[in-house]
N, CA, C and O atoms as a Tinker XYZ file with bonds, in Angstrom:
   328  protein
     1  N     86.055000   88.587000  109.367000    73     2
     2  CA    87.329000   88.099000  108.864000    64     1     3
     3  C     87.691000   86.824000  109.636000    63     2     4     5
     4  O     87.807000   86.839000  110.861000    81     3
     5  N     87.860000   85.754000  108.918000    73     3     6
     6  CA    88.206000   84.478000  109.549000    64     5     7
     7  C     89.656000   84.519000  110.022000    63     6     8     9
     8  O     90.533000   85.068000  109.354000    81     7
     9  N     89.878000   83.935000  111.169000    73     7    10
    10  CA    91.226000   83.864000  111.723000    64     9    11
    11  C     91.871000   82.582000  111.216000    63    10    12    13
    12  O     91.365000   81.484000  111.452000    81    11
    13  N     92.980000   82.730000  110.525000    73    11    14
    14  CA    93.694000   81.565000  110.014000    64    13    15
    15  C     95.068000   81.502000  110.659000    63    14    16    17
    16  O     95.716000   82.523000  110.888000    81    15
    17  N     95.489000   80.306000  110.941000    73    15    18
    18  CA    96.777000   80.068000  111.583000    64    17    19
    19  C     97.595000   79.101000  110.743000    63    18    20    21
    20  O     97.047000   78.278000  110.010000    81    19
    21  N     98.893000   79.208000  110.856000    73    19    22
    22  CA    99.763000   78.279000  110.142000    64    21    23
    23  C     99.639000   76.887000  110.756000    63    22    24    25
    24  O     99.211000   76.743000  111.902000    81    23
    25  N    100.009000   75.877000  110.001000    73    23    26
    26  CA    99.972000   74.506000  110.510000    64    25    27
    27  C    100.870000   74.354000  111.736000    63    26    28    29
    28  O    100.529000   73.641000  112.680000    81    27
    29  N    102.014000   75.027000  111.714000    73    27    30
    30  CA   102.944000   74.965000  112.855000    64    29    31
    31  C    102.298000   75.535000  114.120000    63    30    32    33
    32  O    102.417000   74.959000  115.201000    81    31
    33  N    101.615000   76.668000  113.973000    73    31    34
    34  CA   100.944000   77.286000  115.116000    64    33    35
    35  C     99.808000   76.411000  115.618000    63    34    36    37
    36  O     99.638000   76.249000  116.826000    81    35
    37  N     99.030000   75.846000  114.705000    73    35    38
    38  CA    97.939000   74.952000  115.112000    64    37    39
    39  C     98.473000   73.750000  115.883000    63    38    40    41
    40  O     97.885000   73.330000  116.880000    81    39
    41  N     99.582000   73.204000  115.419000    73    39    42
    42  CA   100.186000   72.056000  116.094000    64    41    43
    43  C    100.593000   72.420000  117.515000    63    42    44    45
    44  O    100.350000   71.656000  118.448000    81    43
    45  N    101.209000   73.581000  117.680000    73    43    46
    46  CA   101.634000   74.020000  119.014000    64    45    47
    47  C    100.436000   74.316000  119.907000    63    46    48    49
    48  O    100.457000   73.996000  121.096000    81    47
    49  N     99.396000   74.920000  119.352000    73    47    50
    50  CA    98.189000   75.199000  120.124000    64    49    51
    51  C     97.492000   73.909000  120.541000    63    50    52    53
    52  O     97.022000   73.780000  121.672000    81    51
    53  N     97.434000   72.965000  119.621000    73    51    54
    54  CA    96.823000   71.673000  119.927000    64    53    55
    55  C     97.550000   71.016000  121.099000    63    54    56    57
    56  O     96.910000   70.489000  122.009000    81    55
    57  N     98.872000   71.044000  121.081000    73    55    58
    58  CA    99.664000   70.463000  122.173000    64    57    59
    59  C     99.417000   71.215000  123.476000    63    58    60    61
    60  O     99.352000   70.604000  124.543000    81    59
    61  N     99.282000   72.529000  123.395000    73    59    62
    62  CA    99.019000   73.328000  124.588000    64    61    63
    63  C     97.647000   73.007000  125.178000    63    62    64    65
    64  O     97.497000   72.905000  126.396000    81    63
    65  N     96.662000   72.852000  124.319000    73    63    66
    66  CA    95.307000   72.495000  124.777000    64    65    67
    67  C     95.330000   71.127000  125.448000    63    66    68    69
    68  O     94.736000   70.942000  126.510000    81    67
    69  N     96.014000   70.171000  124.827000    73    67    70
    70  CA    96.100000   68.831000  125.413000    64    69    71
    71  C     96.787000   68.892000  126.781000    63    70    72    73
    72  O     96.358000   68.226000  127.723000    81    71
    73  N     97.828000   69.672000  126.885000    73    71    74
    74  CA    98.530000   69.806000  128.170000    64    73    75
    75  C     97.624000   70.461000  129.210000    63    74    76    77
    76  O     97.602000   70.042000  130.368000    81    75
    77  N     96.878000   71.486000  128.804000    73    75    78
    78  CA    95.954000   72.148000  129.719000    64    77    79
    79  C     94.926000   71.158000  130.268000    63    78    80    81
    80  O     94.697000   71.095000  131.476000    81    79
    81  N     94.318000   70.395000  129.378000    73    79    82
    82  CA    93.326000   69.403000  129.819000    64    81    83
    83  C     93.957000   68.388000  130.761000    63    82    84    85
    84  O     93.349000   67.997000  131.757000    81    83
    85  N     95.163000   67.965000  130.449000    73    83    86
    86  CA    95.848000   66.964000  131.268000    64    85    87
    87  C     96.203000   67.512000  132.648000    63    86    88    89
    88  O     95.932000   66.868000  133.662000    81    87
    89  N     96.808000   68.699000  132.688000    73    87    90
    90  CA    97.294000   69.242000  133.960000    64    89    91
    91  C     96.224000   69.931000  134.795000    63    90    92    93
    92  O     96.256000   69.844000  136.022000    81    91
    93  N     95.288000   70.607000  134.166000    73    91    94
    94  CA    94.288000   71.369000  134.908000    64    93    95
    95  C     92.992000   70.601000  135.149000    63    94    96    97
    96  O     92.307000   70.826000  136.147000    81    95
    97  N     92.663000   69.703000  134.239000    73    95    98
    98  CA    91.390000   68.991000  134.342000    64    97    99
    99  C     91.564000   67.495000  134.551000    63    98   100   101
   100  O     90.580000   66.758000  134.612000    81    99
   101  N     92.812000   67.041000  134.661000    73    99   102
   102  CA    93.112000   65.616000  134.821000    64   101   103
   103  C     92.383000   64.768000  133.791000    63   102   104   105
   104  O     91.782000   63.745000  134.119000    81   103
   105  N     92.445000   65.205000  132.559000    73   103   106
   106  CA    91.752000   64.502000  131.480000    64   105   107
   107  C     92.644000   64.506000  130.244000    63   106   108   109
   108  O     93.051000   65.563000  129.762000    81   107
   109  N     92.935000   63.337000  129.750000    73   107   110
   110  CA    93.720000   63.235000  128.522000    64   109   111
   111  C     92.774000   63.341000  127.331000    63   110   112   113
   112  O     91.726000   62.697000  127.290000    81   111
   113  N     93.169000   64.170000  126.362000    73   111   114
   114  CA    92.387000   64.267000  125.127000    64   113   115
   115  C     93.328000   64.084000  123.942000    63   114   116   117
   116  O     94.518000   64.391000  124.017000    81   115
   117  N     92.777000   63.587000  122.870000    73   115   118
   118  CA    93.565000   63.357000  121.667000    64   117   119
   119  C     93.543000   64.558000  120.740000    63   118   120   121
   120  O     92.992000   65.612000  121.060000    81   119
   121  N     94.155000   64.369000  119.590000    73   119   122
   122  CA    94.241000   65.448000  118.608000    64   121   123
   123  C     92.867000   65.912000  118.124000    63   122   124   125
   124  O     92.655000   67.108000  117.925000    81   123
   125  N     91.940000   64.982000  117.933000    73   123   126
   126  CA    90.619000   65.344000  117.428000    64   125   127
   127  C     89.902000   66.289000  118.388000    63   126   128   129
   128  O     89.386000   67.324000  117.968000    81   127
   129  N     89.866000   65.939000  119.672000    73   127   130
   130  CA    89.200000   66.799000  120.655000    64   129   131
   131  C     89.931000   68.133000  120.802000    63   130   132   133
   132  O     89.298000   69.181000  120.931000    81   131
   133  N     91.243000   68.092000  120.783000    73   131   134
   134  CA    92.018000   69.333000  120.877000    64   133   135
   135  C     91.712000   70.239000  119.673000    63   134   136   137
   136  O     91.605000   71.456000  119.820000    81   135
   137  N     91.573000   69.639000  118.488000    73   135   138
   138  CA    91.215000   70.414000  117.298000    64   137   139
   139  C     89.824000   71.028000  117.421000    63   138   140   141
   140  O     89.598000   72.163000  117.003000    81   139
   141  N     88.898000   70.271000  117.996000    73   139   142
   142  CA    87.543000   70.790000  118.186000    64   141   143
   143  C     87.549000   71.978000  119.146000    63   142   144   145
   144  O     86.867000   72.974000  118.904000    81   143
   145  N     88.309000   71.879000  120.227000    73   143   146
   146  CA    88.420000   72.991000  121.183000    64   145   147
   147  C     89.060000   74.192000  120.493000    63   146   148   149
   148  O     88.593000   75.320000  120.650000    81   147
   149  N     90.121000   73.955000  119.735000    73   147   150
   150  CA    90.798000   75.033000  119.034000    64   149   151
   151  C     89.867000   75.704000  118.025000    63   150   152   153
   152  O     89.812000   76.932000  117.960000    81   151
   153  N     89.142000   74.920000  117.245000    73   151   154
   154  CA    88.200000   75.480000  116.277000    64   153   155
   155  C     87.134000   76.318000  116.971000    63   154   156   157
   156  O     86.779000   77.396000  116.495000    81   155
   157  N     86.628000   75.826000  118.090000    73   155   158
   158  CA    85.624000   76.570000  118.860000    64   157   159
   159  C     86.192000   77.909000  119.323000    63   158   160   161
   160  O     85.550000   78.947000  119.162000    81   159
   161  N     87.386000   77.885000  119.893000    73   159   162
   162  CA    88.014000   79.118000  120.393000    64   161   163
   163  C     88.246000   80.119000  119.263000    63   162   164   165
   164  O     88.006000   81.315000  119.427000    81   163
   165  N     88.711000   79.626000  118.120000    73   163   166
   166  CA    88.961000   80.525000  116.994000    64   165   167
   167  C     87.679000   81.140000  116.454000    63   166   168   169
   168  O     87.667000   82.305000  116.057000    81   167
   169  N     86.600000   80.365000  116.435000    73   167   170
   170  CA    85.345000   80.863000  115.875000    64   169   171
   171  C     84.535000   81.693000  116.871000    63   170   172   173
   172  O     83.878000   82.658000  116.479000    81   171
   173  N     84.575000   81.329000  118.148000    73   171   174
   174  CA    83.719000   81.970000  119.143000    64   173   175
   175  C     84.439000   83.060000  119.930000    63   174   176   177
   176  O     83.880000   84.131000  120.164000    81   175
   177  N     85.673000   82.791000  120.337000    73   175   178
   178  CA    86.418000   83.717000  121.193000    64   177   179
   179  C     87.355000   84.592000  120.365000    63   178   180   181
   180  O     87.540000   85.769000  120.674000    81   179
   181  N     87.938000   84.031000  119.332000    73   179   182
   182  CA    88.909000   84.742000  118.509000    64   181   183
   183  C     88.438000   86.095000  118.001000    63   182   184   185
   184  O     89.180000   87.070000  118.113000    81   183
   185  N     87.227000   86.194000  117.443000    73   183   186
   186  CA    86.782000   87.495000  116.942000    64   185   187
   187  C     86.700000   88.571000  118.033000    63   186   188   189
   188  O     86.976000   89.740000  117.762000    81   187
   189  N     86.329000   88.197000  119.250000    73   187   190
   190  CA    86.286000   89.171000  120.351000    64   189   191
   191  C     87.683000   89.713000  120.646000    63   190   192   193
   192  O     87.866000   90.917000  120.821000    81   191
   193  N     88.657000   88.818000  120.699000    73   191   194
   194  CA    90.043000   89.220000  120.964000    64   193   195
   195  C     90.562000   90.054000  119.800000    63   194   196   197
   196  O     91.210000   91.079000  120.013000    81   195
   197  N     90.285000   89.628000  118.578000    73   195   198
   198  CA    90.724000   90.342000  117.381000    64   197   199
   199  C     90.139000   91.753000  117.346000    63   198   200   201
   200  O     90.858000   92.723000  117.109000    81   199
   201  N     88.841000   91.859000  117.582000    73   199   202
   202  CA    88.194000   93.170000  117.550000    64   201   203
   203  C     88.748000   94.099000  118.628000    63   202   204   205
   204  O     88.921000   95.294000  118.385000    81   203
   205  N     89.025000   93.566000  119.802000    73   203   206
   206  CA    89.600000   94.391000  120.866000    64   205   207
   207  C     91.010000   94.847000  120.499000    63   206   208   209
   208  O     91.389000   95.985000  120.776000    81   207
   209  N     91.777000   93.967000  119.883000    73   207   210
   210  CA    93.134000   94.338000  119.446000    64   209   211
   211  C     93.077000   95.443000  118.396000    63   210   212   213
   212  O     93.876000   96.379000  118.442000    81   211
   213  N     92.151000   95.348000  117.460000    73   211   214
   214  CA    91.991000   96.384000  116.443000    64   213   215
   215  C     91.579000   97.700000  117.094000    63   214   216   217
   216  O     92.094000   98.756000  116.727000    81   215
   217  N     90.667000   97.651000  118.046000    73   215   218
   218  CA    90.235000   98.855000  118.753000    64   217   219
   219  C     91.392000   99.487000  119.522000    63   218   220   221
   220  O     91.559000  100.707000  119.507000    81   219
   221  N     92.185000   98.662000  120.189000    73   219   222
   222  CA    93.342000   99.173000  120.928000    64   221   223
   223  C     94.351000   99.816000  119.986000    63   222   224   225
   224  O     94.901000  100.873000  120.296000    81   223
   225  N     94.599000   99.192000  118.845000    73   223   226
   226  CA    95.535000   99.750000  117.862000    64   225   227
   227  C     95.001000  101.069000  117.309000    63   226   228   229
   228  O     95.761000  102.020000  117.130000    81   227
   229  N     93.713000  101.130000  117.041000    73   227   230
   230  CA    93.112000  102.355000  116.521000    64   229   231
   231  C     93.234000  103.484000  117.542000    63   230   232   233
   232  O     93.556000  104.615000  117.177000    81   231
   233  N     92.981000  103.190000  118.807000    73   231   234
   234  CA    93.122000  104.190000  119.866000    64   233   235
   235  C     94.560000  104.682000  119.956000    63   234   236   237
   236  O     94.810000  105.882000  120.076000    81   235
   237  N     95.492000  103.755000  119.898000    73   235   238
   238  CA    96.915000  104.098000  119.973000    64   237   239
   239  C     97.310000  105.021000  118.817000    63   238   240   241
   240  O     97.922000  106.066000  119.039000    81   239
   241  N     96.966000  104.640000  117.597000    73   239   242
   242  CA    97.367000  105.422000  116.439000    64   241   243
   243  C     96.619000  106.750000  116.345000    63   242   244   245
   244  O     97.182000  107.740000  115.878000    81   243
   245  N     95.381000  106.786000  116.774000    73   243   246
   246  CA    94.628000  108.041000  116.792000    64   245   247
   247  C     95.297000  109.037000  117.734000    63   246   248   249
   248  O     95.406000  110.220000  117.412000    81   247
   249  N     95.741000  108.568000  118.885000    73   247   250
   250  CA    96.437000  109.442000  119.835000    64   249   251
   251  C     97.748000  109.944000  119.245000    63   250   252   253
   252  O     98.111000  111.102000  119.450000    81   251
   253  N     98.455000  109.099000  118.522000    73   251   254
   254  CA    99.727000  109.506000  117.917000    64   253   255
   255  C     99.506000  110.507000  116.790000    63   254   256   257
   256  O    100.281000  111.452000  116.640000    81   255
   257  N     98.462000  110.311000  116.000000    73   255   258
   258  CA    98.162000  111.228000  114.902000    64   257   259
   259  C     97.712000  112.577000  115.463000    63   258   260   261
   260  O     98.048000  113.620000  114.903000    81   259
   261  N     96.961000  112.566000  116.553000    73   259   262
   262  CA    96.505000  113.815000  117.168000    64   261   263
   263  C     97.687000  114.653000  117.629000    63   262   264   265
   264  O     97.616000  115.882000  117.605000    81   263
   265  N     98.765000  114.015000  118.047000    73   263   266
   266  CA    99.948000  114.714000  118.533000    64   265   267
   267  C    100.978000  114.935000  117.432000    63   266   268   269
   268  O    102.076000  115.420000  117.702000    81   267
   269  N    100.640000  114.588000  116.212000    73   267   270
   270  CA   101.594000  114.667000  115.101000    64   269   271
   271  C    102.067000  116.095000  114.843000    63   270   272   273
   272  O    103.255000  116.322000  114.613000    81   271
   273  N    101.153000  117.051000  114.880000    73   271   274
   274  CA   101.540000  118.438000  114.614000    64   273   275
   275  C    102.539000  118.944000  115.651000    63   274   276   277
   276  O    103.511000  119.610000  115.296000    81   275
   277  N    102.317000  118.642000  116.908000    73   275   278
   278  CA   103.238000  119.093000  117.955000    64   277   279
   279  C    104.579000  118.375000  117.852000    63   278   280   281
   280  O    105.628000  118.968000  118.104000    81   279
   281  N    104.543000  117.117000  117.487000    73   279   282
   282  CA   105.775000  116.332000  117.424000    64   281   283
   283  C    106.600000  116.640000  116.184000    63   282   284   285
   284  O    107.824000  116.508000  116.209000    81   283
   285  N    105.957000  117.045000  115.113000    73   283   286
   286  CA   106.656000  117.214000  113.832000    64   285   287
   287  C    106.607000  118.648000  113.317000    63   286   288   289
   288  O    106.829000  118.872000  112.127000    81   287
   289  N    106.330000  119.603000  114.156000    73   287   290
   290  CA   106.207000  120.989000  113.707000    64   289   291
   291  C    107.576000  121.631000  113.585000    63   290   292   293
   292  O    108.437000  121.466000  114.449000    81   291
   293  N    107.761000  122.366000  112.500000    73   291   294
   294  CA   108.987000  123.145000  112.290000    64   293   295
   295  C    108.563000  124.579000  111.991000    63   294   296   297
   296  O    107.732000  124.816000  111.114000    81   295
   297  N    109.128000  125.520000  112.714000    73   295   298
   298  CA   108.783000  126.922000  112.529000    64   297   299
   299  C    109.141000  127.359000  111.109000    63   298   300   301
   300  O    110.225000  127.066000  110.604000    81   299
   301  N    108.220000  128.054000  110.490000    73   299   302
   302  CA   108.431000  128.534000  109.130000    64   301   303
   303  C    109.175000  129.868000  109.131000    63   302   304   305
   304  O    109.172000  130.599000  110.121000    81   303
   305  N    109.794000  130.157000  108.033000    73   303   306
   306  CA   110.508000  131.413000  107.829000    64   305   307
   307  C    111.499000  131.667000  108.964000    63   306   308   309
   308  O    111.543000  132.751000  109.546000    81   307
   309  N    112.278000  130.654000  109.256000    73   307   310
   310  CA   113.220000  130.757000  110.372000    64   309   311
   311  C    114.620000  131.212000  109.986000    63   310   312   313
   312  O    115.513000  131.267000  110.832000    81   311
   313  N    114.816000  131.540000  108.709000    73   311   314
   314  CA   116.132000  131.955000  108.289000    64   313   315
   315  C    116.525000  133.286000  108.938000    63   314   316   317
   316  O    117.621000  133.435000  109.479000    81   315
   317  N    115.605000  134.240000  108.868000    73   315   318
   318  CA   115.861000  135.561000  109.446000    64   317   319
   319  C    115.365000  135.562000  110.895000    63   318   320   321
   320  O    114.194000  135.816000  111.175000    81   319
   321  N    116.271000  135.279000  111.772000    73   319   322
   322  CA   115.899000  135.226000  113.206000    64   321   323
   323  C    115.719000  136.634000  113.731000    63   322   324   325
   324  O    116.428000  137.558000  113.332000    81   323
   325  N    114.805000  136.780000  114.593000    73   323   326
   326  CA   114.535000  138.124000  115.158000    64   325   327
   327  C    115.339000  138.347000  116.389000    63   326   328
   328  O    115.249000  139.411000  117.001000    81   327
């Protein structure tokens, strides 16, 4: 599944990448290079992060579903209390 971002998000990420290069690497880069870095991260690193997020969500929901019976159990035939 390809990771797609809105134009607004891409613009903010591009600015963040440019700032990172400027402040951490003492190197100014333009929009083209920032776009290349962003494209690389989305294609190479993004799927790893995405897959881990899906795995974490699956683990979370599996644990919640396993506890569903205990959390949502109502005693049957409770009208006539003993």
